[in-house]
C-alpha positions in Angstrom: 95.5 293.3 -28.9 92.9 290.7 -30.1 91.9 287.8 -27.9 92.0 285.5 -31.0 95.8 285.9 -31.5 97.0 283.0 -29.3 98.2 279.4 -29.8 96.9 276.4 -27.9 99.6 274.0 -27.0 98.7 270.4 -26.1 99.6 270.8 -22.5 97.7 271.2 -19.2 97.3 274.8 -18.0 99.7 274.0 -15.1 102.4 272.9 -17.5 102.5 275.9 -19.7 105.8 277.7 -19.6 105.6 281.5 -19.7 107.1 283.1 -22.7 109.6 285.0 -20.6 111.2 281.8 -19.4 111.9 280.4 -22.8 115.5 280.3 -24.0 116.0 283.0 -26.6 119.3 284.4 -27.7 117.8 287.8 -28.1 116.8 287.7 -24.4 120.3 286.7 -23.3 121.6 290.0 -24.7 119.6 292.2 -22.4 119.4 289.9 -19.4 121.7 292.2 -17.5 119.7 295.4 -18.1 116.5 293.6 -17.2 118.0 292.3 -14.0 119.2 295.7 -13.1 115.8 297.2 -13.8 114.2 294.5 -11.7 116.6 295.3 -8.9 115.8 299.0 -9.1 112.1 298.3 -9.1 112.6 296.2 -5.9 114.6 299.0 -4.4 111.9 301.4 -5.2 109.3 299.2 -3.5 111.5 298.9 -0.4 112.5 302.6 -0.2 109.3 304.4 -1.1 107.4 303.8 2.2 110.4 304.4 4.5 110.6 308.2 4.8 107.0 309.1 5.8 105.6 307.1 2.9 107.9 308.9 0.4 106.5 312.3 1.1 109.7 314.0 2.3 111.6 316.0 -0.2 114.6 313.7 0.1 112.5 310.7 -0.6 110.8 312.4 -3.6 114.3 313.2 -5.0 115.5 309.7 -4.6 112.4 308.2 -6.1 112.6 310.5 -9.1 116.3 309.7 -9.6 115.6 306.0 -9.4 112.9 306.3 -12.1 115.4 308.3 -14.2 118.0 305.6 -13.7 115.5 303.0 -14.9 114.9 305.1 -17.9 118.6 305.2 -18.6 118.8 301.4 -18.4 115.9 301.1 -20.8 117.6 303.4 -23.3 120.9 301.5 -22.9 119.2 298.2 -23.5 117.5 299.5 -26.6 120.8 300.9 -28.0 122.5 297.6 -27.3 119.8 295.6 -29.0 119.5 298.0 -32.0 115.9 299.0 -31.3 113.9 301.0 -28.8 110.6 299.2 -28.1 107.7 301.1 -26.5 104.8 298.7 -25.6 101.4 299.6 -26.7 99.3 299.5 -23.5 95.5 299.1 -23.6 95.2 302.2 -21.3 97.7 304.2 -23.2 95.2 306.5 -24.9 93.6 307.3 -21.5 97.0 308.0 -20.0 98.1 310.3 -22.8 94.7 312.1 -22.7 95.1 312.7 -19.0 98.7 313.9 -19.3 97.7 316.2 -22.2 94.9 317.7 -20.0 97.4 318.2 -17.2 99.9 319.8 -19.5 97.3 322.2 -20.8 96.3 323.1 -17.2 99.9 323.8 -16.4 100.3 326.0 -19.4 97.5 328.3 -18.3 98.0 327.9 -14.5 98.2 331.2 -12.4 100.9 329.5 -10.4 103.1 327.8 -13.0 105.7 326.4 -10.7 103.3 324.5 -8.5 101.4 323.1 -11.5 104.7 322.1 -13.2 105.8 320.2 -10.1 102.6 318.1 -10.1 102.9 317.6 -13.9 106.4 316.1 -13.3 104.8 313.8 -10.7 102.2 312.6 -13.1 104.8 312.1 -15.9 107.0 310.2 -13.4 104.2 307.7 -12.6 103.4 307.3 -16.3 107.0 306.6 -17.1 107.2 304.1 -14.3 104.2 302.3 -15.6 105.8 301.9 -19.1 109.2 300.9 -17.6 107.5 298.3 -15.4 106.0 296.7 -18.5 109.3 296.9 -20.3 111.4 295.3 -17.6 108.9 292.6 -16.5 109.8 289.7 -18.9 108.6 286.7 -17.0 106.3 285.5 -14.3 109.3 285.0 -12.1 109.9 288.7 -12.2 106.3 289.3 -11.0 106.7 286.8 -8.2 109.9 288.5 -7.0 108.4 292.0 -7.0 105.3 290.8 -5.2 107.5 289.0 -2.7 109.3 292.3 -2.0 106.0 294.1 -1.6 104.6 291.5 0.8 107.8 291.6 2.7 107.5 295.4 3.1 103.9 294.8 4.2 105.1 292.5 7.0 107.8 295.0 7.9 105.3 297.8 8.2 103.0 295.4 10.2 105.9 294.5 12.6 106.9 298.1 13.1 103.3 299.2 13.7 102.9 296.6 16.4 106.1 297.7 18.0 104.8 301.3 18.0 101.6 300.2 19.6 103.1 297.7 22.1 106.4 299.2 23.0 105.8 303.0 22.4 102.1 302.9 23.4 101.0 304.6 20.2 97.3 305.0 20.1 97.2 304.8 16.3 100.5 303.4 14.9 101.7 304.8 11.6 104.5 302.5 10.7 107.0 304.4 8.5 104.1 306.5 7.2 103.2 309.9 8.7 99.5 309.0 8.8 97.8 305.8 10.1 95.2 305.9 7.4 97.9 305.6 4.7 99.5 302.7 6.6 96.1 301.0 6.7 95.6 301.5 3.0 99.0 300.1 2.2 98.4 297.0 4.3 94.9 296.6 2.7 96.6 296.4 -0.7 99.1 293.8 0.5 96.2 291.9 2.1 94.4 291.6 -1.2 97.5 290.3 -2.9 98.0 287.6 -0.3 94.3 286.7 -0.2 94.3 286.3 -4.0 97.2 283.9 -3.8 95.5 282.0 -1.0 92.3 281.6 -2.9 94.2 279.6 -5.6 96.5 277.7 -3.3 96.7 274.0 -4.3 95.2 271.7 -1.7 96.9 268.5 -2.7 95.2 266.2 -0.2 91.9 266.7 -1.9 93.3 264.9 -4.9 94.5 261.9 -3.0 98.1 263.0 -2.3 98.5 261.2 1.0 102.3 261.3 1.2 103.4 263.0 4.4 105.7 265.4 2.6 103.1 266.4 0.2 100.5 266.9 2.9 103.0 269.0 5.0 103.9 271.2 2.0 100.2 271.8 1.2 99.5 272.7 4.8 102.4 275.2 4.8 101.2 276.6 1.5 97.9 277.4 3.2 98.8 278.3 6.7 101.6 280.8 5.9 99.3 283.1 3.9 96.6 282.8 6.7 99.1 283.8 9.3 100.2 286.7 7.1 96.6 287.8 6.7 96.0 287.6 10.4 99.0 289.9 11.2 97.9 292.4 8.5 94.4 292.5 9.8 95.6 293.0 13.4 97.8 295.9 12.4 95.0 297.5 10.3 92.6 297.3 13.2 95.1 298.9 15.5 95.4 301.9 13.2 91.7 302.7 13.8 91.4 303.8 10.1 87.9 303.7 8.8 89.2 304.4 5.3 91.7 301.6 5.6 88.9 299.2 6.7 86.8 300.3 3.7 89.8 299.6 1.4 90.1 296.2 3.1 86.5 295.4 2.5 86.6 296.5 -1.2 89.7 294.5 -2.0 88.3 291.4 -0.2 84.9 291.6 -1.9 86.5 291.8 -5.3 88.8 288.8 -4.7 86.1 286.6 -3.1 83.4 287.5 -5.6 85.6 286.8 -8.6 87.0 283.6 -7.1 83.8 282.1 -5.6 81.0 284.1 -7.2 77.8 284.4 -5.2 79.3 282.2 -2.4 82.1 284.7 -2.0 79.7 287.6 -1.8 77.6 285.8 0.7 80.6 285.0 2.9 81.7 288.6 2.8 78.3 289.8 3.6 78.1 287.5 6.6 81.5 288.6 7.8 80.4 292.3 7.6 77.3 291.6 9.6 79.3 289.8 12.2 81.7 292.7 12.3 78.9 295.3 12.7 76.6 293.4 15.1 78.7 291.1 17.2 81.1 292.7 19.8 84.6 292.2 18.5 88.0 294.0 18.7 87.5 295.4 15.2 84.2 297.0 15.9 85.3 298.3 19.3 88.5 299.8 17.9 86.6 301.6 15.1 84.0 302.9 17.5 86.6 304.2 19.9 88.2 306.1 17.0 84.7 307.5 16.0 84.1 308.7 19.6 87.6 310.3 19.9 87.7 311.9 16.4 84.2 313.1 15.4 85.7 315.9 13.3 86.8 313.1 10.9 83.3 313.2 9.6 83.8 316.7 8.3 84.8 314.9 5.1 81.2 315.1 3.9 81.4 318.9 4.1 84.7 318.9 2.3 83.2 316.9 -0.5 80.3 319.3 -0.7 82.7 322.2 -0.9 84.7 320.5 -3.6 81.5 319.9 -5.6 80.7 323.7 -5.4 84.2 324.4 -6.6 83.7 322.1 -9.6 80.4 323.8 -10.4 82.1 327.2 -10.2 85.1 326.1 -12.2 84.0 323.3 -14.6 87.3 323.5 -16.6 89.5 323.4 -13.5 91.5 325.9 -11.4 95.0 324.6 -12.3 96.9 321.4 -11.5 98.0 321.3 -7.9 96.3 324.5 -6.9 93.4 323.1 -4.7 95.0 324.4 -1.5 94.9 328.0 -2.7 91.2 328.1 -3.6 89.7 326.0 -0.8 89.8 328.9 1.7 87.0 330.6 -0.3 84.8 327.5 0.3 85.5 326.7 3.9 82.8 325.5 6.3 82.5 325.9 10.0 83.2 323.0 12.4 80.8 323.6 15.3 81.9 323.1 18.9 85.5 324.1 18.1 87.3 327.2 19.5 88.1 328.3 15.9 85.2 327.3 13.7 87.2 328.1 10.5 90.5 327.3 12.1 91.5 324.3 10.0 92.0 324.5 6.2 92.2 321.1 4.5 94.9 321.0 1.9 92.9 318.4 0.0 89.2 317.4 -0.1 90.1 313.9 1.1 88.7 312.5 -2.2 91.2 312.1 -5.1 88.4 312.2 -7.7 86.9 315.4 -6.5 90.4 317.0 -6.3 91.2 316.1 -9.9 87.8 317.5 -10.9 88.5 320.7 -9.1 92.0 321.1 -10.4 91.7 319.8 -14.0 88.0 320.0 -14.6 85.2 317.5 -15.0 86.9 316.1 -18.2 89.7 314.7 -16.0 87.3 312.6 -14.0 85.8 311.2 -17.2 89.2 310.4 -18.6 90.2 308.7 -15.4 87.0 306.7 -15.5 87.7 305.7 -19.0 91.1 304.5 -18.0 89.6 302.4 -15.1 87.1 300.8 -17.6 90.1 299.8 -19.8 91.9 298.4 -16.8 88.9 296.3 -15.8 88.7 294.9 -19.3 92.4 294.1 -19.3 92.1 292.3 -15.9 89.1 290.3 -17.1 90.9 289.4 -20.3 93.9 288.2 -18.4 91.8 286.0 -16.1 90.2 284.4 -19.1 93.6 283.2 -20.3 94.9 279.7 -19.5 97.1 280.4 -16.4 98.6 278.4 -13.7 96.8 278.6 -10.4 99.4 280.8 -8.7 99.4 283.1 -11.8 95.7 283.4 -11.6 95.9 284.2 -7.9 98.5 286.9 -8.7 96.2 288.6 -11.3 93.2 288.5 -9.0 95.2 289.6 -6.0 96.7 292.7 -7.7 93.3 293.5 -9.1 91.9 293.4 -5.6 94.8 295.6 -4.4 94.0 298.2 -7.1 90.3 298.1 -6.0 91.4 298.7 -2.4 93.6 301.7 -3.2 91.0 303.2 -5.6 88.1 302.9 -3.2 90.3 304.3 -0.4 91.0 307.2 -2.8 87.3 308.1 -2.6 87.5 308.9 1.1 91.1 310.1 1.5 94.0 311.6 -0.3 96.0 308.4 -0.4 97.3 308.9 -4.0 99.3 311.9 -2.7 101.4 309.3 -0.9 104.2 308.2 -3.2 104.4 304.7 -1.7 100.7 304.0 -2.4 100.8 305.6 -5.8 103.8 303.4 -6.7 102.0 300.3 -5.4 99.0 301.2 -7.6 101.3 301.7 -10.6 103.0 298.3 -9.9 99.6 296.5 -9.8 98.5 298.2 -13.1 101.8 297.2 -14.7 101.4 293.6 -13.6 97.9 293.4 -14.9 98.9 294.9 -18.2 101.8 292.4 -18.5 99.8 289.3 -17.6 98.3 288.5 -21.0 101.6 289.2 -22.8 103.5 286.8 -20.5 101.2 283.9 -21.3 102.6 283.9 -24.8 99.2 283.6 -26.4 98.6 287.3 -27.3 100.6 289.0 -29.9 102.3 292.0 -28.4 101.8 295.3 -30.2 104.7 297.7 -29.8 106.1 300.8 -31.4 109.7 300.0 -32.5 112.4 302.6 -33.3 115.1 300.8 -35.2 118.8 301.7 -34.7 120.5 299.7 -37.5 123.6 301.8 -37.9 126.5 302.5 -35.6 126.0 306.3 -36.1 122.3 306.2 -35.2 123.1 304.3 -32.0 125.7 306.8 -31.0 123.2 309.6 -31.7 120.6 308.0 -29.5 123.1 307.2 -26.8 124.2 310.9 -26.8 120.6 312.1 -26.8 119.6 309.7 -24.0 122.6 310.7 -21.8 121.7 314.4 -22.4 118.0 314.1 -21.7 118.4 311.8 -18.6 121.3 313.9 -17.4 119.3 317.2 -17.7 116.3 315.7 -15.9 118.6 314.4 -13.1 120.2 317.8 -12.7 116.7 319.3 -12.5 115.6 316.8 -9.8 118.8 317.3 -7.8 118.5 321.1 -8.1 115.0 321.1 -6.7 116.0 318.8 -3.9 119.0 320.9 -3.0 116.9 324.0 -3.0 114.5 322.6 -0.5 117.4 321.3 1.7 119.0 324.7 1.7 115.6 326.3 2.5 115.2 323.9 5.5 118.7 325.0 6.7 117.6 328.6 6.5 114.4 327.8 8.4 116.5 326.2 11.2 118.8 329.3 11.3 115.8 331.6 11.5 114.5 329.5 14.4 117.8 330.2 16.1 117.4 333.9 15.2 120.5 333.7 13.1 119.0 335.8 10.4 122.2 336.5 8.3 122.6 332.7 7.9 118.9 332.4 7.1 119.0 335.1 4.5 122.1 333.6 2.8 120.4 330.1 2.7 117.1 331.5 1.4 119.0 333.4 -1.3 120.7 330.2 -2.3 117.4 328.4 -2.5 116.0 331.1 -4.7 119.0 330.9 -7.0 118.5 327.1 -7.3 114.7 327.3 -7.7 113.5 330.9 -8.4 109.9 330.0 -9.3 108.9 328.8 -5.8 106.9 331.5 -4.0 107.6 330.0 -0.6 111.3 330.7 -0.8 110.7 334.4 -1.6 108.2 334.7 1.3 110.7 333.0 3.7 113.4 335.5 2.6 110.9 338.4 3.1 110.2 337.2 6.6 113.9 337.0 7.5 114.4 340.6 6.2 111.4 341.8 8.1 112.8 340.3 11.3 116.0 342.2 10.7 114.0 345.4 10.2 112.1 344.8 13.4 115.3 344.5 15.3 117.4 347.2 13.6 114.9 349.5 12.0 117.0 349.3 8.9 115.0 350.8 6.0 116.9 348.7 3.4 115.8 345.5 5.2 112.2 346.7 5.1 112.4 347.5 1.4 114.0 344.1 0.7 111.2 342.4 2.6 108.6 344.2 0.5 110.5 343.3 -2.8 110.5 339.6 -1.9 106.9 339.6 -0.9 105.9 341.3 -4.2 108.0 338.7 -6.1 106.2 335.9 -4.2 102.8 337.4 -5.0 103.8 337.8 -8.7 104.6 334.0 -8.8 101.5 333.0 -6.8 98.7 335.5 -6.8 96.3 333.0 -5.2 97.8 332.7 -1.8 96.0 335.0 0.7 98.8 334.5 3.3 101.2 336.4 1.1 98.9 339.4 1.0 98.4 339.1 4.7 102.2 339.2 5.3 102.5 342.2 3.0 99.8 344.0 4.9 101.6 343.2 8.2 104.9 344.7 6.9 103.1 347.8 5.7 101.4 348.2 9.1 104.7 347.8 10.9 106.3 350.4 8.7 103.4 352.8 9.4 103.8 352.3 13.1 107.5 353.3 12.9 108.2 357.0 12.9 112.0 356.7 12.7 112.5 356.3 9.0 115.8 358.0 8.2 115.8 361.2 6.1 112.2 362.3 6.9 110.8 365.3 8.7 107.7 365.0 10.9 105.4 366.2 8.1 107.0 363.8 5.7 106.6 361.0 8.3 102.9 361.6 8.5 102.5 361.5 4.7 104.6 358.3 4.6 102.6 356.8 7.4 99.4 357.3 5.4 100.9 355.7 2.4 101.9 352.6 4.4 98.5 352.4 6.0 96.7 352.6 2.6 99.1 349.9 1.3 98.3 347.7 4.3 94.6 348.3 3.8 94.8 347.3 0.1 96.9 344.2 0.9 94.5 343.1 3.7 91.5 343.6 1.5 93.0 341.3 -1.0 93.9 338.8 1.7 90.3 338.8 2.9 89.0 338.4 -0.7 91.2 335.2 -1.0 90.5 333.9 2.5 87.2 335.4 3.5 86.8 333.3 6.7 90.2 334.1 8.1 89.4 336.0 11.3 92.9 337.5 11.7 92.9 339.2 8.3 89.4 340.7 8.8 90.4 341.9 12.3 93.5 343.5 11.0 91.5 345.2 8.2 89.1 346.6 10.8 92.0 348.1 12.8 93.3 349.6 9.6 90.0 351.2 8.8 90.0 352.8 12.3 93.6 354.0 11.8 92.5 355.7 8.6 89.6 357.4 10.3 86.7 355.2 9.1 85.1 354.1 12.4 81.9 352.7 10.8 83.7 350.4 8.5 86.1 349.3 11.2 83.2 348.4 13.6 81.4 346.5 10.8 84.5 344.5 9.9 85.1 343.4 13.5 81.5 342.6 14.1 81.5 340.3 11.1 84.6 338.6 12.5 82.6 337.8 15.6 79.7 336.5 13.5 82.0 333.9 11.8 84.2 333.3 14.9 82.3 334.0 18.1 85.3 332.8 20.2 87.7 335.3 18.7 88.2 337.2 22.0 90.8 339.8 20.8 88.0 341.1 18.5 85.5 341.2 21.4 88.1 343.1 23.5 88.8 345.6 20.7 85.1 346.1 20.1 84.4 346.6 23.8 87.0 349.4 23.9 85.5 351.0 20.8 82.1 350.9 22.5 83.7 352.6 25.6 85.2 355.3 23.4 81.7 356.1 22.0 80.0 355.7 25.4 78.0 352.6 24.6 78.5 351.1 28.0 75.9 348.4 27.8 77.3 347.0 24.6 80.8 347.1 26.1 79.5 345.3 29.2 78.0 342.6 27.0 81.3 342.0 25.2 83.1 341.8 28.6 80.7 339.2 29.9 81.0 337.2 26.7 84.7 337.2 27.1 84.5 335.9 30.7 81.9 333.2 29.7 83.9 331.9 26.8 87.2 331.8 28.7 85.4 329.8 31.4 83.9 327.4 28.9 87.2 326.5 27.2 89.4 326.8 30.3 90.1 323.1 30.4 90.7 322.6 26.7 94.1 321.5 25.5 94.7 324.4 23.1 97.2 324.8 20.3 99.0 328.1 19.7 96.4 329.3 17.3 93.5 328.6 19.7 95.5 330.2 22.5 95.6 333.4 20.4 91.8 333.2 19.9 91.3 333.0 23.7 93.7 335.9 24.5 92.1 339.0 26.1 93.1 341.3 28.9 90.0 341.1 31.0 91.6 342.7 34.0 92.4 345.9 32.2 89.0 345.9 30.5 87.2 345.4 33.8 89.2 348.3 35.3 88.3 350.5 32.3 84.6 349.6 32.7 84.7 350.4 36.4 86.4 353.7 35.8 83.9 354.8 33.1 80.6 353.7 34.8 80.6 356.1 37.8 80.5 359.1 35.4 77.2 357.8 34.0 
């Protein structure tokens, strides 16, 4: 679109009517679909944050079905009007290039199902962006959508304050599952309100002395200020450093664009006051810093992600970061388990896309950002009303807040935040078109004949219906899987097995469902020693590994099943000699699976410890000792390993070494005695020191 293609009416900028508000018979024909689309968009903005920020499977299913319903309305409107219109967006080439790269990554992914699910997510956001531009036909539509968004921001603020005041939450989350994401959401709303406030009309400066005019101007200013104060209070209470960074980024963009150097100077002054002068904001953030120093492990996460990008410059596969990160883990000193936490994301969206899709994805994303910046600048250069200019500036600031936050957290994995970013992008892309001064370039598919309309109607119903069935199928599969997990928790394994089998029938490509079924079969084997259940467990684990060969946990589970089979000498139909042969087969299978688990997760103490025990069971004492000693090098507080090593030293009459391990166990148990440990850390600290002391006392007199 060229900036020269506009008309100049002889009216003031405040008197220009947006094109979408002009009376046009062609617009009357699709007013109903547009109103329905706007209603669905509003519903999406309201619903998306409610279920943990849209991250639950139920929320994801409803969000996807809503987008599909919007797509159906768009097709219906096009058929009714005799033409399907696809707007030509300035960032369209970048969007298509990114989606093409994601599709290629999915095609060659070692875990196709996972990559395909994330490709569907990206396609959904791209479709939502285009549908936004299609359904927004006037500035009044933009005003309504932003009113809904600000209303949701106030709702989240109110609920967060209730959580903090009534329920004494140290860090309120609102309806999100993470306080950092709540803070990022509120920072985006803050930027939108601030942008509108910066262009609020102050009528009394122009001599409007009438009491009514003065009162209305005062309300127009004081209401946004009150909203900003509430948003700031809630953001401070979350204690989110990333959220405050997003707040600063959005505010700086709005103030610098609106007031230039004066705005930057004001922002700099406010930052200095916030950092140097005692105030609730600084105190709150410092308290969070003192209580959560591990949060600064992000720097190590980013370094690991950079190493991953260097090792895999073309990417590892869309959505597969969590399966490769165990090979790049780093120790967190001062913790019971130095490698006990595996981050599912690098807490940096740009590094994650670089790891998964390669360096090219970051360049394409940057290209898209440059195009968006140009579009926003071009929109602000148009002759707009004051409130319209405030809207464009505010949503630009909201985008800046979300994108800066994305550099220090995984906020775009939160559907509610991704939808807000998509909304802001759609509003900016619509702004110039709605002024009526820029010729809109669109791709039009004409449907002149009745037959072509029927054909497109049938095709649209078929495609949208098939996509809806796919979405519902995946949602039902997860719902049934959760039912099976609850049954397994009650030890109702027949019910769990039946539910897991149903989930697999609905969604056979998900490795998790197969591994859950394998676990249920294994529990049946543990209780009944039923060989058929053991074989079914092995079959399901092999199926899961075939689907996802990157997950070391699956190999660890396979090794555990093999080890359990080896320890059982009651397999039906075997004589004692056959049992011995079978036992060696199981042990070797367990060793092979454990070695693969260690290769995929080299810093997992439990896998290495199990491998050492298997080496000993197979008669290789030297490799067994080396394996367990390496466990203690990476995890010095892994006391089961120290106890096992002490007993091995006793068997080989290395009493001084055994005594050293015994004293280490006592000292480390004393050091962490007062810690509030989770189950994983409790396992790290578990050692039978009484029995070990008795064994040492019994052996020493003979020396």
